[in-house]
N, C-alpha and C positions, 0 to 999 in steps of 0.2 A: 642731701638727704645724708642723715645720721648714719654713722654704721650699722646699727641694729636693720634698720630695713634694706641694707644693700648686703645682707650675710647671704652666702649660699650655705653655710655651717649648719647641719643637723640640727644643733642644741639652740642655735641662734632662731632659728625657722621656730623651731618648736617654742622658744620663748615668746618668739612675736604673737604666735596663735594662742597661748595661754594669754598673753597681755590682753591681745584684742577681744578674746572670748570672756575674760572676767571684766573687761570695760563695760562690753555690751549688758554682760549681767547686771552689773553694779548700775549702770545707767536707765534699766529697764524695770528692775525690782521694786523700786520705789514707785512706778506707775500701775505695775502689777497689784503692789498693796495698795494703793488707793483705789484701784477698782472694786476690790474686794470689799475694802471698809465701805466705800459707797455703795456696794450693792448688800453687804448685809445689814445695814442703815436703813435702806430701801424697803427691804424685807422685813425687819423690824415695825419699820412705821406703817405698813402697809397690813400687818398684823393688826397692831393698835388700831387702827381707824376700821379695819372690817369688824373687831369684835365690838368697838364702839356703835358703829352702825348698826350692828345686829341688835344690842340693847337698846339703842333707840327706840327702833322698830319695834321690839318686843314690849317697852315699854308703853309707847303708843298705844298698843292694839290693847293693851290690860287696860289702861286708863280709859280707851274709848268703850270698851266693853264693858268695862265695872267690875273685873277681876280683883279681888282683893288680894295685893302683891306681899302682905306683911306675912315674916314667918315667925315661928316660936323661938325664942331665947336661945334655947340650947341648939338650936338649928345654926342659930345666927350665930353665936360662940363658936360652936365647930366648923363652921365655914372661915370664918376669921382667924382661928388656930392654925387651920389647916393652910391656909393663905400664906400666913409666918412662916411655919413649917416649910413651906415651899421655896419661900426668899430665903430662908437661912441656908438650905441645901442648896440653893444656887449660887449665894455667896461662898459657902465653903467651897463648892466644887470650882469656883473661879479662881480661889485660894490655891487650890490643888494642884490646878492646873498651872499657875502663874509658878509655883513652886517649881512645879517638876519642868517648865521652861526655863526657867533660872537654873535649875541645877543640870539639864542639857547645855544650856550656852556655857556654863563654867566648863563642864567635861570638853566641849568641843576646843574652849580655849587652851585646857592643860593638853587635849590631843595636838594642836597646833602648837602648842610651846616644845613638847616633846617631840614632835616631829623633826621641828627644827634642830633640836639638840641631838636627835639620832642622826640625822644628815651631817651635821658637824664630826659626830663620833666616827662617821663610816669616813669621811674625807680623811680625819687623820688615821685613821687604819691604813687608809688606801695609801697614804705619804707615808707612813713608815715602812708599809712594802715595798712599795717604789723604790725607797730608798736603800733598803737591804737586797734587792736584785739589781739595782742599775750597778753599773761596773764602772768604778771610779778611776779616775786618769792620774797615775801617778808622777 
């Protein structure tokens, strides 16, 4: 066995636990992500299928009964423009969310880089203090 697995040192044990925990997280996150993505896609597909089925039933009933389904041009234009507006809003919303996620990712990267630098700075300070207070053998 390697030294790290045989260690009884508190820091070695802590490091082993950190490594083990993050190995598990890194192994499981892609599965979780795929499950959520699959569920989202299934929900979207179910909504689409439901709407198309309802529309088909309504269309069939209107045709069988002989109801005129034509709508005035003004209403038709309003419906089309509203749908285009909704699609544009959805697209802009997705762009805003993507920008926010990118900014968050960059902030986390910056924090991570700064945390490493802060830890190195603290190590240097501790080494300086220790060297000042450590008796020297002459």
